[in-house]
C-alpha positions in Angstrom: -52.0 -37.3 -2.1 -54.7 -38.7 -4.3 -56.9 -39.5 -1.2 -56.4 -35.7 -0.2 -57.1 -34.6 -3.8 -60.4 -36.7 -3.8 -61.4 -35.4 -0.6 -61.0 -31.7 -1.8 -63.0 -32.5 -5.0 -65.6 -34.0 -2.9 -65.7 -31.0 -0.8 -66.0 -28.6 -3.8 -68.5 -30.8 -5.4 -70.7 -30.7 -2.2 -70.6 -26.8 -2.3 -71.3 -26.8 -5.8 -74.1 -29.3 -5.6 -76.0 -26.6 -3.2 -75.1 -23.4 -5.2 -77.9 -21.7 -6.4 -79.3 -18.3 -7.5 -82.7 -17.2 -6.9 -84.6 -14.1 -7.4 -86.5 -12.3 -4.8 -89.7 -10.2 -4.8 -87.5 -7.1 -5.6 -86.2 -8.9 -8.8 -82.7 -9.0 -6.8 -80.6 -12.1 -7.4 -79.4 -13.6 -4.2 -76.7 -16.4 -4.4 -76.4 -19.4 -1.9 -73.5 -21.6 -1.6 -74.9 -23.7 1.4 -78.2 -23.5 3.3 -78.2 -20.8 5.9 -78.0 -21.9 9.5 -79.0 -18.8 11.4 -82.0 -17.0 9.9 -83.8 -14.0 11.2 -87.4 -13.5 10.0 -89.0 -10.0 9.9 -92.5 -11.2 8.8 -94.9 -13.6 10.8 -95.8 -15.4 7.5 -92.3 -15.8 6.4 -91.5 -17.1 10.0 -94.2 -19.9 9.5 -92.8 -20.7 6.0 -89.5 -21.4 7.7 -91.1 -23.8 10.2 -93.4 -25.5 7.9 -90.2 -26.4 5.9 -88.9 -28.1 9.0 -86.1 -25.4 9.6 -87.4 -23.8 12.5 -84.3 -24.6 14.5 -82.4 -22.5 12.5 -84.3 -19.1 13.6 -82.3 -17.0 15.7 -84.7 -14.0 15.7 -88.0 -12.9 14.7 -90.5 -9.8 14.3 -92.5 -8.6 17.2 -95.5 -10.4 15.7 -94.4 -13.7 15.1 -96.3 -16.2 17.3 -96.5 -19.4 15.5 -95.5 -22.1 16.2 -95.3 -21.2 19.9 -91.5 -22.2 20.2 -90.6 -19.1 18.3 -92.2 -16.8 21.0 -89.1 -17.7 23.1 -86.6 -16.3 20.4 -85.4 -12.7 20.4 -87.9 -10.1 18.9 -86.4 -7.5 16.8 -89.2 -5.0 15.8 -91.5 -4.7 12.9 -92.2 -3.3 9.5 -91.4 0.3 10.3 -89.3 0.0 13.5 -86.9 -3.2 13.0 -83.8 -2.9 15.5 -81.2 -3.2 13.2 -78.6 -3.4 15.9 -80.3 -6.4 17.6 -80.6 -8.1 14.2 -76.7 -7.7 13.5 -75.8 -8.9 17.0 -77.5 -12.0 16.2 -75.1 -12.9 13.4 -77.7 -14.2 10.7 -76.4 -15.7 7.4 -79.9 -14.8 6.2 -82.4 -12.3 6.8 -85.9 -12.7 5.5 -87.7 -9.4 5.1 -90.8 -8.2 3.4 -90.3 -5.9 0.4 -92.3 -3.2 2.3 -89.8 -3.0 5.3 -88.0 0.3 6.1 -84.8 -1.9 7.3 -84.5 -3.7 3.8 -81.6 -1.4 2.3 -80.0 -0.6 5.6 -79.7 -4.4 6.3 -78.3 -5.0 3.0 -75.8 -2.0 3.2 -74.4 -3.6 6.4 -73.3 -6.8 4.3 -76.2 -8.9 5.7 -77.5 -11.6 3.1 -81.2 -10.4 2.4 -84.0 -12.2 0.7 -87.0 -10.0 0.2 -90.3 -11.7 0.1 -93.8 -10.7 0.6 -96.5 -13.3 -0.1 -100.0 -11.7 -0.7 -101.8 -14.3 -2.8 -102.6 -18.1 -2.9 -100.1 -18.5 -5.8 -97.6 -16.6 -3.9 -97.7 -19.2 -1.0 -96.9 -22.0 -3.7 -94.1 -19.8 -5.0 -92.7 -18.9 -1.8 -92.4 -22.5 -0.6 -91.1 -23.5 -3.9 -88.4 -21.0 -3.5 -87.5 -21.6 0.0 -87.2 -25.1 0.1 -84.1 -25.2 -2.2 -82.5 -22.2 -0.2 -82.9 -24.1 3.0 -82.0 -27.4 1.6 -85.0 -29.0 3.1 -86.8 -31.8 1.2 -90.6 -32.0 0.1 -91.4 -28.3 -0.3 -93.9 -29.5 -2.9 -95.2 -32.0 -0.5 -96.0 -29.3 1.9 -97.8 -27.4 -0.9 -99.9 -30.6 -1.8 -101.0 -31.1 1.6 -102.1 -27.3 2.0 -104.0 -28.1 -1.4 -105.6 -31.4 -0.1 -106.6 -29.8 3.1 -108.3 -26.8 1.4 -110.3 -29.1 -0.8 -111.4 -31.0 2.4 -112.5 -28.0 4.2 -114.6 -27.1 0.7 -116.3 -30.7 1.2 -117.0 -30.0 4.7 -119.1 -27.1 3.8 -122.9 -28.0 3.6 -124.1 -28.1 0.1 -127.1 -25.6 1.0 -124.3 -22.9 2.2 -122.6 -22.9 -1.1 -122.9 -19.5 -2.9 -123.5 -17.8 0.5 -122.9 -14.2 0.4 -120.3 -13.1 2.9 -118.5 -10.1 4.1 -114.9 -10.4 5.7 -113.8 -7.5 7.7 -110.0 -7.5 8.9 -110.0 -4.3 10.7 -112.6 -1.8 12.3 -112.0 1.2 9.9 -113.6 -0.7 8.3 -111.3 -2.5 5.9 -112.6 -5.7 4.2 -111.0 -8.5 2.4 -112.1 -8.2 -1.2 -112.3 -11.0 -4.0 -108.7 -10.0 -5.1 -107.3 -10.7 -1.7 -105.7 -14.1 -0.4 -108.7 -14.3 2.0 -111.1 -13.7 -1.0 -109.3 -16.4 -2.8 -110.0 -18.9 -0.1 -113.6 -18.0 0.3 -113.9 -18.6 -3.6 -112.3 -22.1 -3.1 -114.7 -22.7 -0.4 -117.8 -21.9 -2.8 -118.6 -18.7 -1.2 -119.4 -15.3 -2.7 -117.6 -12.4 -1.5 -119.5 -9.2 -1.5 -116.7 -6.9 -1.9 -115.4 -7.0 -5.7 -111.6 -7.3 -6.5 -111.7 -4.1 -8.5 -111.6 -2.2 -4.8 -108.1 -3.5 -4.1 -107.3 -6.5 -1.9 -108.2 -4.7 1.4 -110.1 -1.6 0.7 -111.5 0.7 3.5 -115.5 0.9 3.0 -118.2 3.3 3.8 -120.3 1.3 6.1 -123.3 1.9 4.1 -121.8 -0.3 1.1 -122.0 -3.3 3.6 -125.6 -2.2 4.2 -126.7 -2.2 0.5 -125.0 -5.4 -0.2 -126.7 -7.0 2.7 -124.4 -10.1 3.2 -125.8 -13.3 4.7 -122.9 -13.9 6.9 -120.4 -11.3 8.5 -117.0 -12.6 9.5 -114.9 -10.3 11.7 -111.3 -10.9 12.4 -110.3 -10.0 16.2 -112.9 -7.2 17.0 -115.9 -6.4 19.2 -119.2 -7.8 17.7 -121.1 -5.2 20.1 -120.1 -2.3 18.3 -121.4 -3.5 14.9 -125.0 -2.7 15.4 -123.9 0.9 16.0 -123.1 1.6 12.5 -125.5 3.5 10.4 -128.2 1.0 9.1 -126.1 -2.1 10.4 -128.7 -3.0 13.0 -131.4 -3.7 10.1 -129.1 -6.0 8.3 -130.6 -9.7 8.4 -126.9 -11.1 9.2 -126.9 -9.0 12.5 -130.7 -9.5 13.4 -130.4 -13.4 12.9 -127.1 -13.8 14.6 -125.1 -14.9 11.3 -121.9 -13.2 12.5 -118.6 -14.8 13.7 -115.9 -12.7 15.5 -112.9 -14.6 15.8 -110.2 -14.3 18.4 -106.8 -12.9 18.1 -105.3 -16.3 17.6 -107.7 -17.0 14.8 -107.5 -13.8 13.3 -103.6 -14.3 13.1 -104.2 -17.6 10.9 -106.9 -15.6 8.7 -105.3 -12.7 7.9 -101.7 -14.3 7.0 -101.0 -15.3 3.6 -98.8 -18.4 4.6 -98.8 -22.3 5.1 -101.8 -22.2 7.4 -104.2 -21.2 4.9 -106.0 -24.2 5.0 -106.5 -23.7 8.7 -108.1 -20.5 7.9 -110.5 -22.2 5.5 -111.5 -24.8 8.2 -112.2 -21.8 10.5 -114.5 -20.3 7.9 -116.3 -23.4 7.6 -116.9 -24.1 11.2 -118.1 -20.5 11.3 -120.8 -20.9 8.8 -121.8 -24.3 10.1 -122.5 -22.4 13.5 -119.7 -24.2 15.4 -118.1 -20.8 16.2 -119.9 -18.5 18.7 -119.1 -14.8 18.9 -115.6 -14.3 19.9 -114.5 -17.6 18.4 -115.0 -20.1 20.7 -116.4 -23.4 19.7 -119.9 -24.3 20.5 
């Protein structure tokens, strides 16, 4: 009898040891009595967080745009921000759904009784916060170690930028509207950590749509473009006369490199390395290494 009682107390103690309550980006408290074993992620950066925390094998489904690490490409894909396939998600029987706060599926998933954690990292500080939150939820060790490695790799990338390039004025375009990454975006934060100057002020918002003439007036020394066609840039009014275009100081990243650059997640240091390689002249148009 005593042996069974001791075993029962041990089991209860183990459950209580993991019991924790976290607050997600809606301000909603979510309680966990044990680490989730079947996870659906509806944002590429959240997928990457799970894998960075050594819990990739617990993913049973991901959004249509999750593609890193390569192993997640074989998982069921269940839609995106606007068109998440609710029935497919439910059929996967997840014990946790990681969902961005901007997802239209959030309330519906919760109403069906699924455990939902709403997280949408947008800044450098958010990356640290999400790692610190998901680590205990997943019951994985060394979340802070993952963060320290990101910081160390960012510092190493900054040291790899030649001194004469520090203070270089850059323009980073995220889409062809054109939408740019400003100083207040996570891309802008990475540029600043490298010692570069962003021509787009943070007061315009993280990713403002710009009049192309704004860039002409600012006359950046380098132009960085995520997944686009460099041949169209000179056709914009006044752009052909900009020094960066005339002198070939333009990097057009591949789609895969663009994914690294535009996601606020655990690959931010890799994004920094890509930017440094660009300015060192090691990437040709289209993102290929020279």
